[in-house]
C-alpha positions as CSV (number, residue, x, y, z in Angstrom):
1,M,60.8,0.2,5.7
2,P,64.2,-0.5,6.8
3,E,65.3,-4.0,6.1
4,P,66.3,-6.0,9.7
5,G,69.8,-5.5,10.0
6,D,72.0,-8.4,10.5
7,T,71.7,-9.0,13.9
8,A,68.2,-9.7,13.1
9,R,68.8,-11.6,10.4
10,N,71.8,-13.7,12.6
11,R,69.0,-14.2,15.2
12,H,65.9,-15.3,13.0
13,A,68.7,-17.8,10.8
14,A,69.5,-19.0,14.7
15,F,66.1,-20.0,15.7
16,W,65.2,-21.4,12.2
17,S,68.3,-24.0,12.7
18,E,67.2,-24.3,16.1
19,R,63.9,-25.3,15.0
20,T,65.5,-27.9,12.4
21,L,67.5,-29.4,14.7
22,T,64.4,-29.8,17.1
23,R,62.5,-31.6,14.5
24,L,65.6,-33.5,13.4
25,L,66.1,-35.1,17.0
26,L,62.2,-36.2,16.6
27,G,62.4,-37.4,13.8
28,I,65.6,-39.6,15.1
29,A,63.7,-40.5,18.1
30,L,60.5,-41.7,16.6
31,T,62.2,-43.6,14.5
32,G,64.3,-45.2,16.7
33,L,61.3,-46.1,18.9
34,V,59.2,-47.6,15.6
35,L,62.1,-49.4,14.4
36,G,62.4,-51.0,18.1
37,L,59.3,-51.9,18.2
38,V,59.0,-53.9,14.7
39,A,62.5,-55.7,15.8
40,W,60.9,-56.5,19.1
41,A,58.2,-57.9,17.5
42,A,60.0,-59.8,15.0
43,G,62.0,-61.2,18.5
44,Q,65.1,-59.4,17.4
45,S,65.7,-58.1,20.5
46,D,69.1,-57.0,20.4
47,L,68.1,-55.1,17.3
48,A,65.3,-53.5,19.1
49,Y,67.9,-53.0,22.0
50,W,70.1,-50.8,19.4
51,A,67.3,-49.0,17.9
52,W,66.1,-47.4,21.1
53,A,69.5,-46.9,22.3
54,A,70.2,-44.9,18.7
55,G,67.1,-43.2,18.9
56,T,68.0,-41.9,22.5
57,A,71.7,-41.0,22.2
58,P,71.6,-38.1,19.5
59,V,68.6,-36.3,22.2
60,V,71.0,-36.8,24.9
61,L,73.8,-35.2,23.2
62,G,71.5,-32.3,22.1
63,L,70.2,-31.6,25.7
64,A,73.5,-31.9,27.3
65,V,75.1,-29.2,24.7
66,S,72.1,-27.1,25.9
67,I,72.6,-27.5,29.7
68,I,76.3,-26.6,29.0
69,R,75.3,-23.2,27.2
70,A,72.9,-22.7,29.9
71,L,75.5,-23.1,32.2
72,M,77.7,-21.3,30.6
73,Q,75.3,-18.1,31.1
74,G,75.2,-18.7,34.7
75,R,72.0,-20.4,34.5
76,M,71.2,-23.7,35.8
77,G,68.3,-25.0,33.2
78,V,65.0,-26.7,34.2
79,D,65.9,-29.7,31.9
80,A,68.9,-31.0,34.0
81,V,66.3,-33.8,35.3
82,A,65.3,-34.9,31.2
83,L,69.4,-35.4,31.0
84,L,69.8,-37.7,34.0
85,S,66.7,-39.8,33.1
86,M,67.8,-40.5,29.5
87,S,71.5,-40.9,30.5
88,G,70.2,-43.1,33.7
89,A,68.2,-44.9,30.6
90,L,70.9,-45.7,28.6
91,A,73.4,-46.8,31.7
92,L,70.8,-49.1,32.9
93,G,70.2,-50.5,29.7
94,E,66.6,-49.5,29.9
95,M,66.5,-48.7,26.1
96,L,62.7,-48.5,25.9
97,A,62.2,-46.0,28.3
98,G,64.7,-44.0,27.4
99,V,63.9,-43.7,23.7
100,V,60.1,-43.1,25.0
101,V,61.7,-40.4,27.3
102,A,63.6,-38.9,24.3
103,V,60.3,-38.9,22.1
104,M,58.2,-37.4,24.6
105,Y,60.9,-34.6,25.7
106,A,61.9,-33.6,21.8
107,G,58.1,-34.2,21.2
108,G,57.2,-31.4,24.0
109,N,59.6,-29.2,22.5
110,V,58.0,-29.1,18.8
111,L,54.6,-28.7,20.6
112,E,56.3,-26.0,22.4
113,E,57.4,-24.2,19.2
114,F,54.0,-24.9,17.8
115,A,52.7,-23.0,20.9
116,V,54.9,-20.1,20.4
117,T,54.6,-19.9,16.5
118,R,51.1,-19.8,16.8
119,A,51.3,-16.7,19.7
120,E,53.7,-14.8,17.9
121,R,51.5,-14.7,14.4
122,D,50.5,-11.7,14.7
123,L,53.4,-10.0,15.8
124,R,55.0,-11.4,12.7
125,A,51.9,-9.9,10.7
126,L,53.5,-6.5,11.5
127,V,57.0,-6.9,10.2
128,D,55.8,-9.0,7.2
129,R,53.7,-6.5,5.9
130,A,56.1,-3.8,5.7
131,P,56.2,-2.3,2.1
132,R,60.1,-1.9,0.8
133,S,59.8,0.6,-2.0
134,A,57.9,3.6,-2.8
135,H,56.3,5.1,-6.0
136,Q,58.1,8.6,-5.6
137,I,56.6,11.6,-8.1
138,H,59.1,13.5,-9.7
139,D,59.3,15.5,-12.3
140,G,55.9,14.8,-13.3
141,K,57.0,11.4,-13.6
142,V,56.3,8.6,-11.0
143,E,59.4,6.1,-10.3
144,D,59.6,3.5,-7.7
145,I,62.6,4.0,-5.1
146,S,63.9,2.3,-2.2
147,I,62.1,3.1,1.3
148,D,65.1,4.0,2.4
149,A,65.6,6.9,0.0
150,V,62.3,8.9,0.5
151,S,63.2,12.0,2.2
152,I,60.9,14.5,4.1
153,G,58.7,16.7,1.4
154,N,59.2,13.8,-1.4
155,M,55.3,13.6,-3.1
156,I,54.5,10.0,-2.5
157,L,51.8,8.0,-5.0
158,V,49.7,5.5,-2.8
159,N,47.7,3.2,-5.1
160,A,44.4,1.6,-4.1
161,G,45.4,-1.1,-1.5
162,E,48.8,-0.5,-1.2
163,V,50.6,-0.1,2.7
164,I,51.4,3.5,3.4
165,P,55.2,3.3,3.3
166,V,56.0,6.5,5.2
167,D,54.3,9.0,7.7
168,G,52.9,11.7,5.5
169,A,50.3,14.5,4.9
170,V,46.8,14.2,2.5
171,A,48.1,16.3,-0.7
172,S,45.1,14.8,-2.7
173,A,41.3,16.0,-2.0
174,S,40.8,13.1,0.2
175,A,42.2,9.4,1.1
176,M,40.2,6.5,2.6
177,I,42.3,4.9,5.0
178,D,41.9,1.4,7.0
179,E,44.0,2.0,10.0
180,S,42.9,-1.6,11.7
181,A,46.8,-3.0,11.2
182,L,47.6,0.1,13.9
183,T,44.3,1.4,15.9
184,G,42.5,-2.3,16.2
185,E,39.3,-0.2,14.4
186,P,37.5,-2.5,11.4
187,I,35.9,0.7,9.6
188,P,38.2,2.6,7.4
189,V,37.9,6.7,7.9
190,T,38.2,9.5,5.6
191,R,41.4,11.9,5.6
192,A,40.9,15.3,4.1
193,I,43.7,17.7,2.3
194,G,46.7,18.2,4.6
195,A,45.2,15.2,7.2
196,V,48.2,13.3,8.7
197,V,48.3,9.4,7.8
198,L,50.5,7.3,9.3
199,S,52.6,4.2,7.4
200,G,51.7,0.9,7.6
201,T,47.9,1.6,6.9
202,V,46.2,0.5,4.1
203,N,44.8,2.9,1.4
204,V,41.1,1.3,0.4
205,G,40.1,4.0,-1.6
206,E,41.6,5.4,-4.8
207,A,44.7,6.3,-5.6
208,F,46.4,9.5,-3.6
209,T,49.5,11.6,-3.3
210,L,51.2,12.2,-0.2
211,R,53.6,14.4,1.1
212,A,56.2,13.0,3.2
213,T,56.7,14.5,6.8
214,A,59.2,11.5,7.7
215,A,61.7,9.3,6.6
216,A,61.1,5.5,6.3
217,G,63.4,4.8,9.4
218,D,61.6,7.5,12.0
219,S,57.5,6.6,10.6
220,A,55.3,4.9,12.8
221,Y,55.7,1.8,11.1
222,A,59.2,1.8,11.5
223,G,59.2,2.0,15.1
224,V,56.1,-0.2,15.4
225,I,58.6,-3.2,13.9
226,R,61.2,-1.9,16.7
227,M,59.1,-2.1,19.5
228,V,57.6,-5.6,17.7
229,T,61.0,-7.1,17.4
230,A,61.9,-6.2,21.7
231,A,58.8,-7.8,22.0
232,Q,59.5,-11.1,20.4
233,T,63.4,-11.1,21.9
234,A,62.9,-10.2,25.5
235,K,62.5,-12.4,28.1
236,A,60.5,-11.7,31.2
237,P,61.9,-12.1,34.9
238,F,59.0,-14.2,35.5
239,I,60.4,-17.0,32.9
240,R,63.9,-16.6,34.3
241,M,62.6,-17.3,37.9
242,A,61.0,-20.9,36.4
243,D,65.1,-21.4,35.7
244,R,65.6,-20.8,39.3
245,F,63.2,-23.8,40.2
246,A,66.0,-25.9,38.9
247,L,68.1,-24.9,41.5
248,V,65.3,-26.8,44.1
249,L,63.9,-28.9,42.0
250,L,67.2,-30.6,40.9
251,P,68.4,-32.1,44.3
252,V,65.3,-32.7,45.3
253,T,64.6,-35.2,42.4
254,V,67.5,-36.9,42.7
255,V,67.6,-37.2,46.8
256,V,63.9,-38.9,46.1
257,A,65.4,-40.9,43.0
258,G,68.1,-42.1,45.1
259,A,66.0,-43.0,48.3
260,A,63.6,-44.8,46.2
261,W,66.7,-47.1,44.6
262,V,68.2,-47.6,48.1
263,L,65.2,-48.7,50.1
264,S,63.8,-50.8,47.0
265,G,67.8,-52.3,46.1
266,D,66.6,-51.5,42.6
267,P,67.9,-48.9,40.6
268,V,65.3,-48.8,38.1
269,R,62.6,-47.7,40.4
270,G,64.9,-44.6,40.8
271,L,65.2,-44.1,37.4
272,A,61.5,-44.1,37.1
273,V,61.7,-41.5,39.5
274,L,64.0,-39.5,37.6
275,V,61.6,-40.4,34.3
276,A,58.1,-38.8,36.2
277,A,60.3,-36.1,37.4
278,T,60.9,-34.6,33.7
279,P,60.2,-30.8,34.4
280,C,58.4,-30.1,31.4
281,P,55.7,-27.7,33.0
282,L,58.9,-25.3,33.9
283,I,60.2,-25.4,30.7
284,L,56.8,-24.8,28.8
285,A,54.6,-22.9,30.6
286,A,55.7,-19.5,31.5
287,P,57.4,-18.7,28.0
288,V,54.2,-20.2,26.1
289,A,51.9,-18.4,28.2
290,F,53.6,-14.7,28.4
291,I,54.1,-14.9,24.6
292,G,50.1,-15.8,24.4
293,G,49.8,-12.7,26.3
294,V,51.5,-10.4,24.6
295,S,50.2,-11.5,21.2
296,R,46.9,-11.3,22.8
297,A,47.7,-7.6,23.5
298,A,48.7,-6.9,19.9
299,R,45.4,-7.9,18.9
300,L,43.8,-5.1,20.8
301,G,46.1,-2.5,19.6
302,I,48.7,-3.0,22.9
303,L,51.9,-3.5,22.0
304,I,54.3,-4.9,25.4
305,K,57.7,-5.0,24.9
306,G,58.3,-8.8,26.3
307,G,57.4,-10.9,28.8
308,G,59.4,-8.7,31.7
309,P,56.7,-5.6,31.0
310,L,53.7,-7.4,31.3
311,E,55.3,-9.4,34.3
312,A,55.5,-5.9,35.9
313,L,52.3,-4.5,34.8
314,A,50.4,-7.3,36.5
315,R,52.1,-6.5,39.6
316,V,51.3,-2.6,39.5
317,R,48.8,-1.1,42.5
318,T,49.1,2.7,41.7
319,V,48.5,4.1,38.5
320,I,49.5,7.5,37.1
321,F,48.1,9.6,34.2
322,D,49.5,12.6,32.5
323,K,46.4,14.9,31.6
324,T,47.2,16.2,28.2
325,G,46.5,14.0,25.4
326,T,45.7,11.0,27.8
327,L,42.9,12.0,29.9
328,T,41.7,14.5,27.4
329,V,42.0,14.5,23.9
330,G,44.3,16.9,23.6
331,G,44.9,20.3,21.9
332,A,42.4,23.3,21.4
333,R,39.0,22.2,20.4
334,L,35.6,24.4,20.1
335,V,33.9,23.6,23.1
336,S,30.9,26.3,22.1
337,V,30.0,29.7,20.1
338,E,28.8,32.3,22.5
339,T,27.0,34.9,20.7
340,V,25.2,38.1,21.5
341,P,21.8,38.2,21.2
342,G,20.2,38.7,17.7
343,E,23.8,37.0,16.0
344,D,24.2,33.6,14.4
345,A,26.7,31.4,15.8
346,D,27.4,30.0,12.3
347,T,28.6,33.8,11.1
348,V,30.7,34.2,14.4
349,L,32.6,31.2,13.7
350,R,32.8,31.6,9.7
351,L,34.4,35.4,10.1
352,A,36.8,33.8,12.5
353,A,37.8,30.8,11.1
354,S,38.1,33.5,7.8
355,L,40.6,35.8,9.4
356,D,42.3,33.0,11.0
357,Q,43.4,31.2,7.8
358,A,46.2,34.1,7.9
359,S,47.6,32.6,11.4
360,H,49.8,29.9,12.0
361,H,49.0,29.6,15.7
362,V,48.0,26.5,16.6
363,V,44.4,27.8,17.9
364,A,44.3,29.8,14.7
365,D,44.2,26.4,13.2
366,A,41.6,24.7,15.6
367,I,39.0,27.2,14.7
368,V,39.9,27.0,10.8
369,A,39.6,22.9,11.5
370,A,36.2,23.7,13.5
371,A,34.9,25.4,10.7
372,R,35.7,23.4,8.1
373,T,33.8,20.3,10.1
374,K,30.8,22.4,9.9
375,E,31.4,23.2,6.3
376,L,31.5,26.7,6.2
377,T,32.2,28.5,3.1
378,L,35.5,31.0,4.1
379,A,36.2,34.3,2.6
380,M,40.2,35.1,1.9
381,P,41.1,38.2,4.4
382,M,42.6,41.4,3.1
383,D,45.2,43.3,5.1
384,V,45.8,41.2,8.1
385,Q,47.8,42.4,11.0
386,E,48.9,40.1,13.8
387,T,49.9,41.2,17.2
388,Q,51.7,37.7,18.2
389,G,50.0,36.4,21.3
390,S,47.0,38.7,21.2
391,G,45.1,38.3,18.2
392,L,45.0,39.8,14.4
393,R,42.4,42.2,12.5
394,G,41.7,42.6,9.0
395,T,39.4,43.2,6.3
396,L,36.4,40.7,5.2
397,S,34.1,41.8,2.3
398,G,34.9,45.4,3.4
399,Q,34.3,44.8,7.4
400,V,37.4,45.5,9.9
401,V,37.0,41.8,11.5
402,S,39.2,41.5,15.0
403,V,40.2,37.8,16.4
404,G,41.6,37.7,20.0
405,S,42.0,38.2,22.9
406,Y,39.1,39.7,25.3
407,Q,41.5,42.8,26.0
408,Y,42.5,42.9,22.3
409,V,39.5,42.8,20.8
410,R,37.7,44.9,23.6
411,G,40.2,48.0,23.3
412,T,38.7,50.9,25.7
413,H,35.4,50.2,25.5
414,K,33.5,49.6,29.1
415,P,33.1,45.4,29.8
416,Q,29.4,45.0,29.0
417,P,27.5,42.0,31.2
418,W,27.2,40.0,27.9
419,E,31.1,39.4,28.0
420,L,31.6,39.1,31.4
421,R,29.3,36.0,31.5
422,V,31.3,34.5,28.7
423,L,34.5,35.0,30.5
424,R,32.7,33.5,33.6
425,R,31.5,30.5,31.7
426,A,35.0,30.2,30.2
427,S,36.7,30.3,33.9
428,W,34.5,27.2,34.7
429,R,35.2,25.4,31.7
430,S,38.6,25.8,31.6
431,A,38.5,27.0,28.5
432,L,40.0,29.9,26.4
433,S,37.9,32.5,25.3
434,V,38.3,33.8,21.4
435,F,36.5,37.2,20.6
436,V,34.7,38.2,17.7
437,A,34.3,42.2,16.5
438,V,33.3,43.3,13.5
439,D,33.8,47.0,12.8
440,G,34.6,47.7,16.9
441,R,31.6,45.8,17.9
442,I,31.9,42.5,19.6
443,I,29.6,39.8,18.1
444,G,30.5,36.5,19.9
445,A,33.2,34.9,21.3
446,L,34.8,31.1,21.0
447,L,35.2,28.8,23.5
448,L,38.1,26.4,23.4
449,G,39.3,23.7,25.5
450,D,40.8,20.6,25.8
451,E,37.8,17.7,26.7
452,I,38.1,14.5,29.0
453,R,38.1,11.7,26.7
454,R,34.5,9.9,26.2
455,A,36.2,6.7,27.4
456,A,38.4,8.3,30.4
457,P,35.6,7.8,33.2
458,R,35.0,4.0,32.0
459,T,38.8,3.3,32.1
460,V,38.7,4.5,35.6
461,Q,36.4,2.7,36.7
462,A,37.7,-0.6,35.3
463,L,41.1,0.1,36.9
464,R,39.2,0.4,40.1
465,S,37.4,-2.7,39.7
466,L,41.1,-4.8,39.1
467,G,42.1,-3.7,42.2
468,L,44.5,-0.6,41.6
469,S,44.3,1.3,44.7
470,R,45.1,4.6,44.1
471,I,44.6,6.4,40.9
472,M,46.0,10.1,40.4
473,M,47.1,12.6,37.8
474,L,50.2,14.3,37.0
475,T,50.8,17.0,34.7
476,G,52.6,20.0,33.3
477,D,49.3,22.3,33.4
478,R,48.2,24.5,35.6
479,A,46.4,23.5,38.9
480,D,42.8,24.7,38.4
481,A,42.5,22.9,35.0
482,A,43.9,19.6,36.5
483,E,41.6,19.8,39.4
484,N,38.7,20.0,37.3
485,I,39.3,17.0,35.4
486,A,40.6,14.9,38.5
487,A,37.3,15.7,40.1
488,A,35.1,15.0,37.2
489,L,37.0,11.8,37.3
490,D,37.1,10.9,40.9
491,L,41.1,10.5,41.1
492,D,42.7,10.4,44.1
493,A,45.4,12.9,43.6
494,V,46.6,15.6,41.7
495,L,49.9,16.6,40.9
496,A,50.0,20.0,38.8
497,D,52.0,22.7,37.6
498,R,55.2,20.0,37.6
499,S,58.3,19.5,35.3
500,A,59.8,16.7,33.1
501,G,62.3,16.2,36.2
502,E,59.3,16.7,39.2
503,K,57.4,14.6,37.2
504,V,60.3,11.6,37.8
505,E,60.6,12.5,41.3
506,A,56.7,12.1,41.9
507,V,56.9,9.3,40.0
508,A,59.3,7.7,42.2
509,T,57.3,8.6,45.4
510,E,54.7,6.5,44.3
511,Q,57.2,3.7,43.2
512,A,58.6,3.6,47.1
513,L,55.0,2.9,48.2
514,H,53.8,0.5,45.7
515,P,54.3,-0.8,42.1
516,T,53.5,1.9,39.7
517,V,52.6,2.5,36.2
518,M,52.9,5.7,34.4
519,I,50.9,6.8,31.5
520,G,51.6,9.9,29.2
521,D,51.5,11.0,25.5
522,G,54.4,13.9,25.0
523,I,58.0,14.5,25.0
524,N,58.1,15.5,28.4
525,D,56.3,12.2,29.7
526,A,59.4,10.3,28.6
527,P,61.7,10.5,31.4
528,A,58.8,9.6,34.0
529,L,57.5,6.8,31.6
530,A,61.3,5.6,31.7
531,A,61.6,5.8,35.3
532,A,58.4,4.1,36.2
533,D,58.0,0.3,36.8
534,V,55.6,0.3,33.8
535,G,55.7,3.1,31.7
536,I,52.6,3.4,28.5
537,A,52.5,5.4,25.9
538,M,49.2,6.4,24.4
539,G,51.4,6.3,20.9
540,A,48.6,7.0,18.1
541,R,49.5,10.2,18.3
542,G,51.9,10.9,20.7
543,A,55.5,11.8,20.4
544,S,58.2,9.0,19.6
545,A,59.9,9.4,22.3
546,S,57.9,8.9,25.0
547,S,56.8,5.5,22.6
548,E,60.4,4.7,22.8
549,A,60.9,5.3,26.6
550,A,57.9,3.4,27.5
551,D,57.5,-0.5,28.4
552,V,53.7,-0.8,26.6
553,V,52.6,1.5,24.0
554,I,49.1,1.8,22.8
555,L,48.6,2.0,19.1
556,V,45.1,2.7,19.4
557,D,43.9,6.4,20.1
558,R,41.9,4.7,23.1
559,I,42.9,5.2,26.9
560,D,40.2,2.2,28.0
561,R,42.7,0.0,26.4
562,V,45.0,1.1,29.4
563,A,42.3,-1.4,32.0
564,D,42.9,-4.3,29.0
565,A,46.4,-4.7,29.2
566,V,46.4,-4.4,33.0
567,Q,43.6,-7.1,32.8
568,I,45.2,-9.3,30.2
569,A,48.8,-8.7,32.4
570,R,47.0,-10.3,35.6
571,R,45.3,-12.8,33.4
572,T,48.7,-14.2,32.1
573,R,50.5,-14.1,35.5
574,A,47.8,-16.0,37.0
575,I,47.4,-18.6,34.0
576,A,51.2,-18.8,33.9
577,L,51.5,-19.7,37.7
578,Q,48.4,-21.8,37.8
579,S,50.4,-23.8,34.5
580,I,53.3,-24.4,36.8
581,V,52.0,-24.8,39.8
582,V,49.4,-27.8,38.9
583,G,52.3,-29.1,36.5
584,L,54.6,-29.6,39.2
585,G,52.2,-30.7,41.8
586,L,51.1,-33.3,39.2
587,S,54.7,-34.5,38.5
588,G,55.2,-34.7,42.5
589,I,52.3,-37.2,42.4
590,A,54.0,-39.1,39.3
591,M,57.3,-39.1,41.5
592,G,55.8,-40.6,44.5
593,F,54.1,-43.3,42.8
594,A,57.0,-44.3,40.9
595,A,58.9,-44.2,44.1
596,I,56.7,-46.9,45.7
597,G,57.1,-49.1,42.2
598,W,53.4,-47.8,41.2
599,L,55.1,-46.7,37.8
600,S,57.9,-48.1,35.5
601,P,60.5,-45.9,33.6
602,V,57.9,-46.1,30.4
603,Q,54.6,-45.5,32.5
604,G,56.6,-42.8,34.0
605,A,57.2,-41.2,30.4
606,L,53.6,-41.8,29.2
607,T,52.1,-39.8,32.3
608,Q,54.7,-36.8,32.3
609,E,53.8,-36.3,28.1
610,A,49.9,-36.3,29.6
611,I,51.0,-33.4,32.2
612,D,53.0,-31.1,29.8
613,V,50.0,-31.1,26.9
614,A,48.0,-30.4,29.5
615,V,50.3,-27.8,30.8
616,I,50.9,-26.3,27.1
617,L,47.1,-26.4,26.3
618,N,46.0,-24.2,29.3
619,A,49.2,-21.6,29.0
620,L,47.4,-21.2,25.5
621,R,44.2,-19.7,26.8
622,T,46.5,-16.5,27.2
623,L,45.5,-16.4,23.4
624,V,42.1,-15.9,23.6
625,P,40.1,-13.4,26.0
626,G,38.6,-14.9,29.3
627,R,35.0,-15.9,29.7
628,S,32.7,-13.1,31.3
629,R,31.5,-14.0,34.7
630,K,28.3,-15.9,35.6
631,S,25.7,-13.6,36.7
632,R,23.4,-14.5,39.3
633,G,19.9,-12.8,39.2
634,M,18.8,-9.8,41.7
635,S,15.7,-10.2,44.0
636,S,13.1,-9.0,43.5
637,A,12.7,-7.5,46.6
638,T,16.2,-5.4,46.2
639,F,15.2,-4.1,42.7
640,Q,12.0,-2.5,44.4
641,T,14.2,-1.2,47.4
642,L,16.0,0.2,44.8
643,L,12.7,1.9,42.8
644,D,11.7,3.1,46.3
645,D,14.8,5.3,46.4
646,H,14.7,6.8,43.3
647,A,11.1,7.7,44.0
648,I,12.1,9.5,47.0
649,L,15.0,11.2,44.9
650,D,11.8,12.2,42.1
651,A,10.8,14.6,44.7
652,A,13.4,16.9,45.3
653,L,14.1,16.6,41.4
654,D,10.6,18.1,41.4
655,R,11.2,20.8,43.9
656,L,14.7,21.7,41.5
657,L,12.5,22.0,38.5
658,G,10.3,24.2,40.5
659,I,13.1,26.5,41.3
660,A,14.3,26.8,37.8
661,D,11.1,27.9,37.1
662,A,10.8,30.5,39.7
663,L,14.1,32.1,38.4
664,D,12.0,33.4,35.6
665,S,10.4,36.3,37.1
666,A,12.6,36.4,40.4
667,G,14.1,39.4,41.5
668,P,17.5,40.2,43.3
669,Q,16.8,38.5,46.7
670,D,14.7,36.3,45.6
671,A,16.9,34.4,43.3
672,A,19.8,34.2,45.6
673,M,17.5,32.6,47.7
674,L,16.5,30.3,45.2
675,F,19.7,29.6,44.7
676,Q,20.6,28.6,48.2
677,D,18.0,26.5,48.3
678,A,18.8,24.8,44.8
679,R,22.1,24.3,46.3
680,K,20.8,22.5,49.3
681,I,19.1,20.3,47.4
682,V,21.7,19.3,45.7
683,Q,24.5,18.9,48.2
684,N,21.9,17.3,50.7
685,E,19.9,15.2,48.4
686,I,21.3,14.4,45.3
687,T,24.9,14.5,45.7
688,P,25.0,11.7,48.7
689,H,22.2,9.4,46.5
690,E,24.7,9.4,43.9
691,L,27.8,8.8,45.4
692,D,26.3,6.3,47.8
693,D,25.1,4.7,44.6
694,E,29.1,4.4,43.2
695,V,30.4,3.0,46.6
696,R,27.8,1.2,47.9
697,L,25.5,0.0,45.7
698,Y,27.1,-0.6,42.1
699,P,29.6,-2.9,43.6
700,R,26.4,-5.3,45.2
701,V,25.0,-4.6,41.8
702,R,27.6,-5.9,39.8
703,S,27.3,-9.5,41.3
704,F,24.3,-9.5,39.2
705,L,25.9,-8.9,35.9
706,P,27.8,-10.4,33.3
707,D,30.1,-7.6,32.7
708,D,30.7,-3.9,33.9
709,H,30.5,-2.3,31.1
710,G,26.4,-0.5,31.7
711,L,27.8,0.4,35.2
712,A,31.0,1.7,33.9
713,A,28.5,4.2,31.7
714,M,26.6,4.9,35.1
715,S,29.9,5.9,36.6
716,R,30.4,8.5,33.4
717,A,27.0,10.0,34.7
718,H,28.3,10.4,38.3
719,R,30.7,12.5,37.0
720,E,28.7,14.5,34.8
721,I,26.1,15.2,38.1
722,H,29.0,16.2,40.3
723,H,30.5,18.7,37.7
724,L,27.1,20.6,37.3
725,A,26.8,20.6,41.1
726,R,30.2,22.1,41.4
727,L,28.9,25.0,38.9
728,L,25.8,25.4,40.8
729,D,28.0,26.0,43.9
730,Q,30.1,28.2,42.4
731,I,26.7,30.4,41.0
732,A,25.7,30.2,44.5
733,S,28.7,31.7,45.8
734,T,29.4,34.6,43.2
735,Q,25.7,35.8,43.2
736,V,25.3,39.4,44.5
737,T,21.8,40.2,45.7
738,D,22.1,44.3,45.3
739,D,23.6,43.9,41.5
740,P,21.5,41.3,39.9
741,D,23.0,39.9,36.7
742,P,20.2,38.3,34.7
743,Y,22.8,36.3,32.5
744,L,24.0,34.9,35.8
745,I,20.1,33.7,36.4
746,R,20.1,32.4,33.3
747,D,23.6,30.5,33.5
748,A,22.0,29.1,36.9
749,Q,18.5,27.9,35.0
750,H,20.7,26.3,33.1
751,V,22.7,24.4,35.3
752,I,19.6,23.3,37.3
753,Q,17.3,22.4,34.1
754,S,20.8,20.2,33.1
755,L,21.3,18.1,36.3
756,E,17.6,18.0,36.8
757,S,16.8,16.1,32.7
758,L,20.3,13.9,34.0
759,V,19.5,12.6,36.9
760,R,16.2,11.4,35.7
761,I,17.8,10.1,32.2
762,H,19.8,8.7,34.6
763,N,17.6,7.3,37.3
764,A,15.5,5.5,34.0
765,Q,19.1,4.3,32.6
766,E,19.8,2.8,35.9
767,E,16.6,1.1,36.5
768,D,17.1,-0.6,33.0
769,I,20.2,-2.3,34.1
770,Y,18.6,-3.1,37.5
771,Q,15.8,-4.9,35.3
772,H,17.9,-6.5,33.5
773,A,19.9,-8.1,36.9
774,V,16.6,-9.3,38.3
775,A,15.8,-11.0,34.4
776,G,19.6,-12.9,34.9
777,Q,17.9,-15.3,37.8
């Protein structure tokens, strides 16, 4: 991994010099205070006077330099009041008050450094563990080389327990990898030969070799370190807003102190006001809270590039998702294997995968991967001929096997009902169909598609519960596939067939209405991520361009971390605001007491220190997750009402099951009538019930539960129920009474039976959750 550059080293050197100076000033102030107290107790008042002055003066000087630097940068430091109070104490001869303020101010800075160090620990750990060398295998020998010398294609040995130095493909039979540093998942995973492993993860199995697929500077871990550096050094606009408070606080404090002096005729009373007004809540609260929030997010695999994006993320009201690789798993995956009656699904998959070993097409790779996952034994094809974009043909064990599109495999044969059924199912599922033929006879088809991520429905539900008013999809994919996904997830809008430039325009349109966050993972998403108020990149498998353009990078391959990021941002901002408002409010009360003479300068300093400690401790709450809300129990009467609703729905489900059974022997006209009856039951009874659950019931039940996880799972079931309802509607719309299709009737039976079973299971699960809510009372 590349060594930090000169800029980073200079920054760290400056950081440590400032830390040393801060601790030195605290030591001087403490020493002056203690020596002065000892001298005063011994009756040496003059010596005590000078000891306290000597403890105060260096802190005043250091603070003056700090304020001058801030003014040169065009900022008014929030600690100007502290400078006035200590300077006033020295001028008025109130040396004890001055040294107490100096100790409290310097001590507050040291306490802030402790809090910041505690908050930054998780981020620094990523940088500290970066490897500096790699074991290269060259001419059969292993030699250690600098990490910068690793090139693409180099063979690298990774010993047990070592951090993987660069991105690469496993060249050994397998490797066991601990990916928790990047993904947050505690369970090690096994990667087979050819699988990609990322730098920064740890080999927890036997030693293995990998072939480097990226130089060190371009590897995943190097990108993480660059983003960590940005996260550590960025300063939030919200924190700069704390500096702007000084423009109001300073004149107000001076006016109140001056009024107290004039009205009382005692300058010491004015000094007491200055001491009590020292604005440590502004100095400490925002930085500690925001760095704590960034650190908390990092422990969940969410890398937020500083306080600025965290502040912006807390304000968003519109969420825009890319589709492929974000809401969906991404890439072609085997959805199902359709076979001609009498054929075996594993045989169809094995033949297709054996032939596809000779192709480098992405679909062929997916088919081969699916066969290897099922541990099927693949044969080596002979005499393979590939027609680019259509399919390939070759010989396997003396048989001529064809794999490809329907037109390629079918040739001039007349379409059969079974084949049309497969094409229809592929259309319903927005899937790609790959047909397989042996010696000219089609024996099956593989359906490949992009599946919705398991956590996507839960993520959408969680974002809505956080108050985000508009959730939409923005994709370059075709409209039909995008609309199916959006309907399954109950999104508010879909914008499909959009180029990278059109995505930017769409983001700008939404930004004009509300603060907007864009989530994506591809290179074509990078401009939109950069244009949004907050860009979130799915960085576990996404393009580095999107990760570099984004403000937030999800290092875990989990879409639900988006909702976690929003929740952390909102809680962090709320805690920072709370600390500032409460801290300044308490300081204002202390100023009032000092103005009427109820607090002396020394007492004012001690009071302010108590406020400082409370502010820092409150800001540190961002490091830990918030408490789950307390639940109150649901009444038994409400529970019984919900059970009665399910009993009514059970009658509809019984009728639906009867229709499925009747389709076994139904003729064309009877089947068409049964289809329409099933359609009415679903449209008029089942779908409205589930929609009412989502819109009206779940918000009520949520107040009785300690968290939303159970209801989020129920919302996922609603999405699947709505999906099956749409399929049934399509089947009823395509039925032709004068040309019966037995496969269509079979599909209808399958959908009706699946819908009936799913709703019954869903109702039972709901009743378990409702019972749990009743038990909470």
